[in-house]
GUFILO-706456 format. One record per residue: x, y, z of N, C-alpha, C, CB in turn; residue number from 1; residue in one letter. Coordinates in steps of 0.1 Angstrom, whole numbers, plus 5000, padded with zeros to 4 digits. Atoms other than C-alpha are relative to their C-alpha. Glycine has a CB too. Layout:
% GUFILO-706456
- n_x|n_y|n_z|ca_x|ca_y|ca_z|c_x|c_y|c_z|cb_x|cb_y|cb_z|n|res
- X|Y|Z|X|Y|Z|X|Y|Z|X|Y|Z|NUM|a
...
***
This chain:
% GUFILO-706456
- n_x|n_y|n_z|ca_x|ca_y|ca_z|c_x|c_y|c_z|cb_x|cb_y|cb_z|n|res
- 5007|4999|4982|5037|5783|4855|4991|5013|5000|5015|5004|5013|1|m
- 5010|4985|4995|5023|5819|4856|4989|4996|4989|5008|5021|4997|2|k
- 5012|5003|5001|4999|5806|4833|4991|4995|5004|4999|4999|4994|3|s
- 5005|5006|4998|4992|5779|4844|4991|5000|5019|5009|4992|4995|4|q
- 5008|4993|4986|4986|5796|4881|4991|5009|4998|5010|5008|5010|5|s
- 5016|4984|5002|4960|5823|4865|4990|4994|4999|4998|5011|4984|6|i
- 5014|5007|5002|4941|5794|4854|4997|4991|5016|5001|4989|4985|7|q
- 5004|5004|4985|4941|5781|4889|4994|5004|5003|5005|5000|5009|8|k
- 5006|4986|4989|4930|5813|4906|4988|4999|4989|5012|5022|5002|9|l
- 5016|4993|5005|4900|5817|4879|4994|4989|5002|4997|5006|4983|10|r
- 5010|5013|4996|4889|5776|4886|4997|5007|5017|5010|4981|4999|11|r
- 5004|4994|4986|4893|5793|4923|4989|5006|5000|5009|5009|5006|12|l
- 5006|4993|4999|4874|5818|4921|4986|4997|4990|5008|5012|4999|13|i
- 5018|5000|5005|4842|5804|4899|4998|4989|5010|4993|4995|4979|14|i
- 5007|5007|4990|4843|5775|4924|4995|5006|5012|5007|4990|5004|15|l
- 5007|4993|4992|4840|5801|4950|4991|5007|5000|5004|5005|5003|16|g
- 5015|4995|5004|4811|5820|4930|4991|4984|5005|4999|5005|4979|17|s
- 5012|5011|5001|4791|5786|4926|4997|4999|5019|5008|4980|4992|18|v
- 5004|5007|4990|4796|5778|4963|4992|5010|5008|5011|4994|5007|19|m
- 5008|4987|4993|4785|5816|4975|4988|4998|4995|5004|5016|4995|20|f
- 5017|4999|5003|4756|5814|4954|4992|4987|5006|4997|5000|4982|21|a
- 5007|5008|4989|4748|5781|4968|4992|5001|5012|5007|4995|5003|22|t
- 5005|5000|4986|4748|5789|5000|4990|5011|5000|5013|5002|5011|23|f
- 5009|4989|5001|4729|5821|4997|4990|4999|4990|5008|5012|4997|24|h
- 5017|5008|5005|4699|5801|4977|4997|5000|5016|4999|4978|4989|25|h
- 5002|5005|4991|4701|5778|5006|4997|5010|5013|5010|4991|5000|26|s
- 5006|4986|4991|4700|5809|5029|4987|5008|4997|5009|5010|4999|27|s
- 5014|4996|5002|4674|5822|5015|4987|4991|5002|5000|5005|4988|28|v
- 5011|5012|4998|4650|5790|5011|4993|4999|5014|5009|4984|4997|29|l
- 5003|5003|4986|4655|5785|5045|4997|5014|5011|5012|4992|5005|30|a
- 5009|4990|4996|4647|5822|5056|4983|5001|4999|5006|5010|4993|31|a
- 5013|5000|5008|4614|5819|5033|4995|4988|5010|5000|4997|4981|32|e
- 5006|5008|4996|4608|5789|5051|4994|5001|5012|5006|4993|4999|33|a
- 5007|4987|4985|4609|5803|5088|4994|5009|4999|5007|5007|5007|34|d
- 5013|4993|5006|4587|5829|5076|4994|4991|5001|4999|5007|4988|35|s
- 5013|5003|5000|4560|5811|5065|4996|4991|5012|4997|4995|4987|36|l
- 4998|5009|4990|4565|5783|5095|4992|5013|5013|5019|4994|5002|37|d
- 5007|4989|4990|4562|5820|5120|4984|5002|4998|5008|5016|4997|38|k
- 5013|4996|5000|4527|5828|5102|4995|4994|5001|4996|5006|4993|39|v
- 5005|5011|4995|4513|5798|5105|4996|4996|5009|5003|4994|4998|40|i
- 5002|5002|4985|4518|5801|5138|4997|5011|5005|5011|4996|5008|41|n
- 5004|4989|4988|4509|5834|5146|4987|4999|5004|5000|5015|4996|42|g
- 5012|4998|4990|4488|5843|5175|4988|5007|4990|5006|5011|5016|43|n
- 5014|4994|5005|4463|5861|5151|4992|4995|4992|5001|5011|4994|44|w
- 5007|5012|5004|4451|5831|5135|4991|4993|5008|5007|4992|4998|45|r
- 5007|5008|4996|4422|5821|5144|4997|4983|5006|4998|5004|4993|46|s
- 4998|5012|4999|4413|5792|5166|4994|4987|4988|4996|4998|5013|47|d
- 5006|5008|5011|4389|5781|5141|5008|4997|4987|4987|5007|4996|48|e
- 4987|5000|5011|4414|5783|5112|5008|4995|5001|5006|5010|4996|49|n
- 4986|5012|4994|4440|5768|5129|4996|4986|5004|5007|5005|5015|50|r
- 5004|5014|4993|4422|5738|5139|4994|4990|4986|4985|5003|5014|51|a
- 4999|5003|5013|4420|5733|5097|5011|4996|4993|4996|5010|4995|52|r
- 4987|5002|5004|4454|5727|5094|5006|4987|4999|5008|5008|5007|53|d
- 4997|5009|4999|4460|5695|5101|4991|4991|4980|4995|4996|5017|54|p
- 5011|5004|5013|4432|5686|5067|5006|5005|4988|4984|5008|5001|55|f
- 4999|4994|5012|4442|5717|5045|5019|5000|4995|4993|5016|5002|56|r
- 4987|5000|5000|4483|5716|5053|5006|5013|4988|5004|4983|4996|57|h
- 4998|4991|5013|4491|5749|5040|5015|4999|5001|4993|5017|4999|58|p
- 4985|5003|5004|4526|5747|5043|5006|4998|4993|5005|4996|5002|59|k
- 4997|5017|5015|4534|5715|5021|4991|5011|4987|4984|4976|5004|60|q
- 5002|4994|5014|4509|5735|4998|5002|5013|4995|4988|4997|4998|61|t
- 4995|4990|5008|4521|5768|4994|5013|4998|4995|5000|5012|5006|62|l
- 4982|5003|5005|4559|5756|4991|4992|4991|4985|5014|4987|5015|63|e
- 5004|5006|5012|4543|5732|4964|4996|5009|4991|4992|4990|5001|64|f
- 5003|4986|5009|4529|5763|4946|5013|5006|4997|4990|5014|5009|65|f
- 4987|4993|5002|4565|5775|4948|4998|5019|5007|5004|4999|4979|66|g
- 5002|4984|4994|4551|5810|4968|5011|5005|5002|4993|5003|5013|67|v
- 4996|5000|4995|4574|5828|4979|5001|5016|5004|5006|4993|4998|68|k
- 5004|4989|4993|4579|5863|5000|5002|5014|4998|5005|4998|5008|69|a
- 5002|4991|5009|4581|5888|4972|4998|5000|4992|5004|5006|4998|70|d
- 5008|4999|5010|4556|5877|4948|4986|5007|5000|4999|4990|4997|71|a
- 5009|4992|4998|4528|5894|4941|4987|4989|4996|5002|5013|4991|72|r
- 5010|5012|5002|4498|5869|4946|4984|5008|5000|5002|4988|5013|73|v
- 5016|4996|5001|4461|5870|4936|4992|4988|5007|4994|5001|4982|74|i
- 5007|5012|4994|4437|5846|4957|4986|5003|4992|4998|5000|5019|75|e
- 5014|4992|5006|4403|5844|4943|4990|4994|5008|4996|4996|4982|76|i
- 5013|5006|4991|4375|5841|4963|5004|4999|5012|4995|4987|4997|77|t
- 4995|5004|4983|4390|5838|4997|4989|4996|5010|5008|5013|5008|78|p
- 5006|5001|4992|4362|5838|5013|4997|5013|5012|5004|4989|5003|79|g
- 4997|4988|4989|4351|5859|5046|5008|4996|5009|4989|5005|5008|80|g
- 4987|5008|4988|4372|5839|5068|5013|5001|4996|4998|4983|5003|81|a
- 4990|5001|5007|4400|5843|5045|5007|4991|5009|5006|5013|4996|82|a
- 4989|5006|4990|4414|5815|5058|5010|4996|4994|4997|4989|5008|83|w
- 4990|5004|5003|4444|5811|5035|5001|5011|5001|5004|4992|4991|84|y
- 5000|4985|4996|4445|5853|5037|5005|5002|5009|4990|5006|5000|85|g
- 4992|5000|4984|4454|5851|5074|5016|4993|4998|4990|4989|5013|86|e
- 4988|5003|5001|4486|5834|5061|5011|5006|4991|4999|4991|4998|87|i
- 4992|4996|5012|4495|5849|5029|4999|5015|5002|4995|4996|4985|88|l
- 4998|4982|4997|4488|5887|5037|5012|5001|5011|4984|5009|5008|89|a
- 4984|4997|4992|4513|5887|5066|5015|4992|4993|4999|4993|5018|90|p
- 4990|5010|5007|4537|5862|5046|5006|5014|4991|4993|4983|4990|91|y
- 4997|4994|5013|4537|5889|5016|5000|5012|5006|4991|4998|4987|92|l
- 5009|4990|4995|4531|5919|5038|5014|5011|4997|4993|4996|5018|93|k
- 4992|4987|5004|4569|5936|5035|5004|4998|4985|5013|5003|5009|94|d
- 4989|5000|5011|4584|5924|5001|4987|5000|4989|5014|4984|4999|95|r
- 5009|5012|5011|4552|5908|4983|4988|5009|4998|4993|4981|5009|96|g
- 5010|4990|4995|4518|5921|4980|4986|4989|4997|5000|5017|4989|97|q
- 5009|5010|4998|4485|5902|4988|4987|5004|4994|4998|4998|5015|98|y
- 5010|4996|5001|4455|5907|4968|4989|4989|5002|5001|5008|4989|99|i
- 5007|5006|4999|4420|5892|4975|4985|5006|4987|5000|5000|5015|100|a
- 5013|4995|5009|4393|5893|4948|4984|4989|4999|5008|5002|4982|101|a
- 5012|5008|4999|4359|5887|4952|4984|5003|4992|4998|5000|5015|102|n
- 5014|4999|5014|4327|5881|4932|4994|5012|5004|4985|4986|5001|103|a
- 5010|4991|5002|4305|5909|4927|4990|4999|4987|5006|5012|5000|104|a
- 5004|4994|5018|4279|5916|4896|4988|5001|5006|5001|4988|4984|105|s
- 5014|4994|4997|4247|5937|4900|4990|4988|4989|5000|5020|4993|106|e
- 5007|5010|5011|4236|5912|4871|4993|4988|5011|5013|4993|4987|107|k
- 5004|5014|4990|4230|5882|4903|4991|5002|5004|5008|4996|5011|108|a
- 5012|5003|4991|4199|5868|4918|5005|5008|5020|4999|4978|4999|109|p
- 5001|4998|4991|4191|5889|4946|5007|4987|5019|4987|5005|4996|110|a
- 4993|5004|4988|4201|5862|4973|5016|4999|4998|4995|4986|5004|111|s
- 4986|4998|5004|4238|5859|4952|5006|5012|5008|5002|5001|4985|112|t
- 4989|4980|4994|4245|5898|4962|4997|5002|5009|4997|5017|4993|113|m
- 4999|4998|4987|4232|5894|4995|5014|4990|5009|4985|4996|5005|114|t
- 4987|5012|4998|4261|5861|5000|5013|5009|4999|5001|4986|4986|115|y
- 4990|4993|5004|4281|5883|4980|5009|5010|5009|4994|5005|4991|116|y
- 4994|4989|4994|4282|5915|5000|5004|4991|5016|4989|5015|5001|117|n
- 4996|5011|4988|4281|5890|5035|5011|4999|5004|4998|4988|4997|118|r
- 4980|5007|5004|4316|5876|5023|5011|5016|5004|5003|4994|4974|119|v
- 4994|4987|4997|4326|5910|5017|5004|5010|5011|4993|5006|4994|120|k
- 4998|4993|4982|4319|5928|5054|5009|4997|5004|4992|4997|5012|121|a
- 4989|5008|4988|4336|5899|5072|5007|5002|4993|5000|4984|5005|122|t
- 4984|5003|5005|4368|5900|5051|4999|5015|5004|5006|4994|4981|123|q
- 4996|4992|5000|4368|5934|5054|5003|5008|5016|4994|5005|4991|124|e
- 5003|5000|4981|4358|5934|5091|5014|4996|5005|4988|4985|5007|125|k
- 4987|5008|4990|4388|5909|5100|5015|5012|4993|5003|4975|4992|126|k
- 4986|4990|5001|4416|5933|5078|5000|5012|5006|5004|5004|4987|127|f
- 4998|4988|4997|4406|5961|5089|5004|5004|5017|4988|5005|4995|128|s
- 4995|5006|4986|4406|5949|5125|5017|4995|5005|4991|4989|5000|129|a
- 4988|5002|4996|4444|5943|5128|5011|5009|4986|5002|4982|5002|130|d
- 4991|4991|5008|4463|5968|5104|5016|4993|5001|4999|5016|5007|131|p
- 4982|5006|4999|4497|5950|5115|5002|4987|4992|5005|4995|5017|132|e
- 4997|5015|5011|4490|5919|5093|4999|5004|4987|4988|4985|5001|133|r
- 5006|5000|5016|4468|5935|5067|5001|5013|4995|4984|4994|4998|134|y
- 4998|4987|5004|4475|5970|5063|5000|5000|4984|5013|5005|5007|135|s
- 4992|5000|5014|4490|5962|5030|4990|4993|4988|5016|4991|5001|136|k
- 5011|5012|5004|4459|5939|5015|4995|5007|4991|4988|4993|5010|137|v
- 5008|4989|5010|4446|5952|4984|4985|4990|4990|5016|5009|4986|138|q
- 5012|5006|5000|4411|5940|4976|4992|5003|4989|4994|5001|5011|139|t
- 5007|4995|5011|4391|5939|4942|4988|4993|4997|5008|5000|4989|140|i
- 5013|5004|5007|4360|5930|4927|5002|4992|4987|4992|5012|4996|141|s
- 5004|5002|5013|4351|5907|4896|4986|4995|5001|5010|4990|4994|142|f
- 5011|5006|5007|4324|5898|4877|5000|4983|5001|5001|5005|4984|143|d
- 4998|5016|5010|4320|5860|4874|4999|4993|4982|4987|4992|5005|144|p
- 5002|4998|5016|4306|5867|4839|5003|5005|4988|4993|5003|4999|145|s
- 4990|4997|5010|4329|5886|4828|5016|5003|5009|4995|5013|4990|146|a
- 4990|4997|4993|4361|5884|4850|5013|5005|4994|5001|4989|5006|147|p
- 4989|4987|5003|4389|5908|4852|5012|4999|5009|4994|5016|5004|148|r
- 4995|4999|4989|4415|5903|4880|5014|5008|5000|4999|4987|5005|149|f
- 4996|4990|5001|4437|5933|4871|5011|4999|4984|5006|5003|5015|150|g
- 4993|4996|5011|4464|5940|4844|5008|4989|4992|5009|5009|5003|151|a
- 4998|5008|5009|4475|5918|4818|5015|5000|5003|4994|5004|4987|152|v
- 4984|4999|4994|4510|5901|4832|5006|5004|5010|5007|5005|4995|153|n
- 4994|4989|4990|4511|5917|4863|4996|4986|5010|4991|5020|5002|154|s
- 5002|5008|4989|4504|5885|4886|5013|4993|5003|4988|4991|4998|155|a
- 4990|5013|4998|4534|5858|4900|4991|4988|4999|5010|5000|5015|156|d
- 5004|5011|5000|4510|5838|4912|4987|5001|5005|5009|4992|5006|157|f
- 5014|4992|4999|4468|5835|4911|4998|4986|5008|4989|5006|4983|158|v
- 4997|5006|4995|4459|5815|4938|4980|4992|5002|5009|5007|5011|159|l
- 5009|5005|4999|4424|5793|4942|4996|4986|5008|4998|5000|4990|160|t
- 4997|5010|4986|4415|5771|4975|4977|4994|4999|5008|5016|5022|161|f
- 5014|5002|4999|4380|5753|4970|4987|5005|4995|4998|5002|5009|162|r
- 5014|4994|5005|4357|5769|4945|4996|4998|4988|5000|5013|5000|163|n
- 5005|5007|5015|4359|5755|4910|4989|4996|5003|5008|4987|4993|164|v
- 5013|5007|5003|4333|5734|4914|4986|5013|5007|5000|4982|5010|165|h
- 5012|4994|5004|4310|5764|4923|5000|5008|4985|4995|5009|5012|166|n
- 5003|4995|5013|4322|5781|4892|4997|4991|4986|5011|5007|4997|167|w
- 5006|5010|5012|4313|5749|4869|4981|4997|5005|5010|4981|5000|168|v
- 5014|4998|4996|4277|5750|4889|4998|5004|4993|4995|5005|5010|169|a
- 5013|4986|5010|4269|5784|4875|5007|5002|4986|5000|5022|5009|170|d
- 4998|5002|5015|4288|5775|4838|5009|5010|4998|4987|5001|4991|171|h
- 4990|4993|5006|4314|5798|4838|5017|4999|5005|4995|5012|5001|172|n
- 4992|5008|4997|4341|5781|4846|5012|5001|4992|4994|4990|5000|173|e
- 4988|5001|5012|4363|5782|4813|4999|5020|4998|4994|4987|4981|174|a
- 4989|4987|4998|4363|5822|4813|5006|5004|5014|4994|5012|4994|175|i
- 4992|5002|4984|4374|5825|4853|5016|4992|4993|4989|4984|5014|176|i
- 4985|5003|5003|4401|5801|4841|5010|5007|4986|4999|4984|4998|177|f
- 4995|5002|5005|4407|5818|4811|5006|5018|5007|4995|4993|4986|178|k
- 5000|4989|4994|4410|5853|4833|5008|4998|5008|4991|5003|5004|179|a
- 4991|5001|4992|4434|5837|4855|5012|4998|4994|4998|4991|5007|180|m
- 4993|5001|5013|4459|5831|4824|5001|5009|4998|4997|4994|4989|181|f
- 4996|4990|5000|4455|5862|4816|5011|5011|5006|4993|5002|4999|182|d
- 4990|4988|4991|4468|5885|4847|5010|4997|5000|4998|5002|5013|183|v
- 4983|5005|4997|4496|5859|4852|5007|5005|4991|5003|4984|4999|184|l
- 4989|5000|5004|4529|5870|4839|5002|4987|4996|5007|5003|5010|185|k
- 4994|5011|5006|4546|5844|4819|5011|4997|5004|5000|5002|4989|186|p
- 4997|5005|4985|4559|5821|4841|4994|4997|5007|5004|5004|5007|187|g
- 5009|4996|4984|4535|5828|4866|4994|4981|5005|4980|5014|4994|188|g
- 5003|5013|4999|4520|5799|4883|4986|5000|5008|5011|4991|5007|189|v
- 5017|4998|4994|4483|5792|4890|4998|4984|5010|4986|5001|4984|190|l
- 4998|5017|4993|4479|5767|4920|4980|5000|5007|5018|5000|5019|191|g
- 5015|5003|4994|4443|5749|4930|4998|4987|5006|4990|5000|4988|192|v
- 5002|5012|4991|4431|5728|4952|4983|4997|5002|5007|5004|5015|193|v
- 5011|4997|5004|4396|5716|4950|5001|4982|5007|4996|5007|4982|194|d
- 5005|5012|4997|4373|5686|4962|5000|4985|4986|4984|5005|5003|195|h
- 4998|5015|5010|4383|5652|4941|4986|4992|4999|5012|4986|5007|196|r
- 5012|5008|5003|4355|5630|4929|5009|4985|4994|4989|5009|4987|197|a
- 4988|5017|4994|4368|5592|4929|4999|4998|4984|4990|4981|5015|198|k
- 4998|5006|5013|4381|5579|4898|4993|4995|4991|5005|4993|5000|199|a
- 5014|5004|5010|4356|5577|4865|4987|4999|5006|5000|4987|4993|200|g
- 5014|4990|5001|4329|5599|4878|5001|5003|4987|4998|5013|5009|201|k
- 5000|4992|5011|4312|5613|4850|4994|5012|5008|4990|4994|4986|202|v
- 5000|4990|4994|4308|5650|4856|4986|5002|4991|5014|5009|5001|203|l
- 5008|4999|5005|4273|5651|4852|4989|5008|5014|4999|4985|4993|204|d
- 5002|4984|4988|4247|5679|4874|4995|4986|5017|4975|5018|4992|205|a
- 5001|5008|4983|4242|5650|4905|5016|5002|5006|4997|4979|4998|206|k
- 4985|4998|4997|4280|5650|4907|5004|5017|5003|5008|4994|4988|207|l
- 4996|4984|4997|4282|5687|4904|4993|5007|5013|4995|5010|4989|208|i
- 5010|4992|4986|4256|5695|4930|5008|4990|5016|4975|4995|4997|209|d
- 4997|5003|4986|4273|5673|4954|5014|5008|5001|5001|4982|5003|210|s
- 4990|4988|5001|4304|5700|4949|5011|4989|4998|5002|5011|5014|211|g
- 4992|5008|5002|4329|5670|4939|5006|5002|4987|4994|4989|5002|212|y
- 4993|4997|5007|4350|5674|4912|5007|4990|4990|5005|5007|5006|213|l
- 4986|5007|4999|4372|5649|4886|5010|5010|4993|5002|4986|4992|214|p
- 4984|4991|4997|4408|5658|4888|5002|5002|4985|5016|4990|5009|215|e
- 4992|5001|5014|4413|5653|4849|4993|5013|4993|4997|4984|4991|216|d
- 5005|4989|5006|4385|5675|4842|5006|5020|5002|4987|4996|5007|217|y
- 4993|4984|4996|4400|5709|4861|5013|5003|4991|5007|5001|5019|218|v
- 4980|5002|5010|4438|5699|4843|4993|5003|4985|5012|4976|4999|219|i
- 5001|4999|5011|4417|5700|4810|4990|5016|4996|4996|4986|4995|220|t
- 5000|4983|4998|4403|5732|4817|5009|5010|4998|4998|5004|5012|221|l
- 4992|4994|4998|4432|5749|4828|5006|5001|4983|5007|4994|5012|222|a
- 4994|5001|5012|4447|5735|4797|4998|5006|4988|5000|4992|4999|223|q
- 5011|4993|5013|4423|5749|4774|5000|5014|5001|4984|4997|5001|224|q
- 4996|4984|4998|4426|5784|4787|5018|5006|4997|4996|5004|5017|225|a
- 4984|5002|5000|4467|5778|4782|5008|4997|5005|5006|5005|4999|226|g
- 4991|5000|4993|4483|5767|4808|5001|4990|4996|4999|5002|5010|227|f
- 5000|5007|5000|4502|5741|4813|5005|4990|5012|5003|5002|4993|228|k
- 5001|5010|4985|4501|5710|4839|5014|5000|5006|4995|4981|4998|229|l
- 4990|5002|4994|4536|5712|4862|5001|4989|5008|5002|5008|5005|230|l
- 5000|5011|4989|4524|5692|4889|4991|4994|5009|5008|5003|5009|231|a
- 5011|5004|4988|4503|5672|4910|5004|4992|5014|4991|4990|4993|232|k
- 4994|5007|4992|4503|5667|4943|4989|4988|5010|5007|5012|5008|233|s
- 5011|5001|4990|4486|5647|4972|5000|5003|5012|4997|4990|5002|234|d
- 4996|4996|4983|4496|5664|5000|4986|5003|5008|5011|5015|5001|235|i
- 5012|4997|4992|4456|5672|5004|4993|4988|4995|4992|5015|4997|236|n
- 5006|5017|4999|4447|5635|5000|4993|4998|5010|5009|4987|5002|237|a
- 5005|5011|4984|4423|5615|5021|4993|4994|4999|4994|5004|5012|238|n
- 5003|5014|5004|4421|5580|5017|4984|4998|5004|5011|4989|5007|239|p
- 5012|5001|4991|4389|5581|5041|4987|5004|4994|5001|5007|5011|240|k
- 5016|4997|5004|4365|5603|5026|4995|4989|4984|5000|5020|4994|241|d
- 5009|5008|5010|4341|5577|5000|4995|5012|4991|4987|4991|5007|242|g
- 5007|4987|5008|4326|5614|4984|4989|4989|4997|5009|5010|4984|243|s
- 5023|5010|5001|4288|5594|4990|4997|5006|5009|4993|4978|5005|244|d
- 5003|4998|4991|4271|5613|5009|4987|5007|4997|5008|5005|5006|245|y
- 5017|4991|5007|4230|5632|5014|5005|5012|4994|4986|5005|5013|246|p
- 5001|4983|5003|4242|5668|5015|5015|4999|4994|4998|5013|5017|247|k
- 4990|4995|5016|4271|5663|4988|5015|5001|5013|4993|5025|4988|248|g
- 4983|4995|4992|4312|5674|5003|4995|5004|5010|5011|5014|4992|249|v
- 5008|4992|4990|4289|5699|5026|4999|4992|5012|4986|5006|4996|250|w
- 5004|5009|4992|4280|5667|5049|5012|4997|5012|4997|4988|4991|251|t
- 4991|5006|4995|4315|5665|5061|5006|5011|5005|5008|4991|4992|252|l
- 4995|4984|4993|4338|5691|5084|5005|5008|4989|5014|4999|5013|253|p
- 5008|4994|4987|4338|5717|5089|4990|5002|4997|5003|5010|5006|254|p
- 5019|4996|5000|4299|5722|5075|4994|4996|5008|4992|4995|4990|255|t
- 5009|5007|4993|4284|5695|5088|4986|5005|4997|5002|4999|5014|256|y
- 5005|4994|5008|4258|5701|5067|4985|4991|5006|5007|5000|4985|257|a
- 5011|5007|4989|4233|5673|5087|4996|5001|5013|5001|4991|5002|258|e
- 5004|4994|4987|4238|5690|5116|5007|4988|5012|4982|5001|5001|259|g
- 4990|5007|4988|4248|5667|5150|4992|4980|4994|4993|5009|5024|260|l
- 5005|5018|5006|4231|5631|5125|5014|4999|4996|4986|4996|4985|261|k
- 4986|5004|5003|4266|5606|5120|5009|5013|5006|5002|4997|4982|262|d
- 4988|4990|4996|4286|5637|5134|5014|4991|5004|4995|5010|5015|263|k
- 4991|5002|4992|4310|5619|5149|5008|4989|4989|4995|4995|5015|264|e
- 4999|5006|5014|4311|5595|5118|5011|5011|4990|4983|5000|4993|265|k
- 4990|4989|5009|4325|5623|5094|5005|5010|5006|4992|5007|4988|266|y
- 4990|4992|4997|4343|5641|5118|5012|4990|5005|4994|5012|5011|267|a
- 4987|5014|5001|4365|5605|5121|5004|5002|4986|4994|4981|5003|268|a
- 4994|4996|5011|4366|5611|5084|5011|5009|4993|4994|5001|4996|269|i
- 4993|4986|4997|4379|5646|5081|4995|5007|4989|5017|5000|4999|270|g
- 5012|4994|5006|4370|5671|5060|5010|4993|4985|4995|5023|5003|271|e
- 5001|5006|5013|4373|5659|5018|5016|4994|4993|4993|5013|4991|272|s
- 4989|5003|5009|4398|5643|4996|5001|5009|4989|4998|4986|4995|273|d
- 4997|4994|5011|4413|5667|4973|5015|5003|4993|4994|5011|5003|274|r
- 4990|4997|5008|4435|5676|4947|5009|5012|4996|4996|4996|4990|275|f
- 4990|4986|5002|4463|5699|4945|5007|5003|4987|5012|5001|5010|276|t
- 4996|4996|5014|4475|5711|4908|5009|5014|5002|4986|5003|4989|277|l
- 4992|4987|5009|4503|5735|4896|5002|4997|4988|5014|5003|5004|278|r
- 5000|4991|5016|4499|5753|4864|5009|5007|4999|4987|5009|4995|279|f
- 4990|4981|5001|4524|5778|4849|4994|5002|4984|5025|5000|5000|280|v
- 5008|4993|5014|4513|5802|4819|5015|5001|4992|4989|5019|5003|281|k
- 4990|5001|5008|4539|5789|4791|5009|5019|4998|4992|4993|4984|282|p
- 4998|4990|5008|4568|5818|4783|4991|5006|4982|5015|4996|5000|283|n
***
């Protein structure tokens, strides 16, 4: 009888431990979601950037990638507006680290260097103007022709939004994917969002100039760098996007490359159809 009582007590202790662990995990997830909601709804975010939320789905996208508030996250080329930086930097400030990696190269043409410097200056102005949100942001520079994003095996997440098409146009996509692989810890996650070409499209000069990419091509790029595809999502899909416009993807909002011409038509379409891909660096 005494032995049975001890066994029963042990089972109760184990059951209690499992229930506590489950409750604790659920509580952590709920707190993470609440924190992310607060950041996305933060009044420091510009009206212009918030207007893009219905097309870019920041909460669903970051949850799909699995980003947590205690993670070390590198965003590759966030741009001057730092659209995701407005969300990620405050979200990661207390327990994690947000790193903005910006392109810079003395070998680049003068026009490209001017662009790089303008992006950097705009971004620095944004971050320095709001130390409450951005004081812990770390900014780094990388040469797109010989990229390095930090110490090997040092990041939990590498994220990049609507940038791969630029790397493809500059013929440095393979080395950038390899550099993203190198900086991630084993088990670390690469999250990629970009403009999706229609199924069956061949990656030729015309398609590259349009800004759209075949989803399979990007998956292959990542796999050749060593990544394993974990999941695909249509969070950022837009079936209204026909992907065939006079000035490519930039015809659509928010760029409106054709100005006022057919602007209402393009506004009704919305931002581009996009693939959202989650990769892992194998252990």
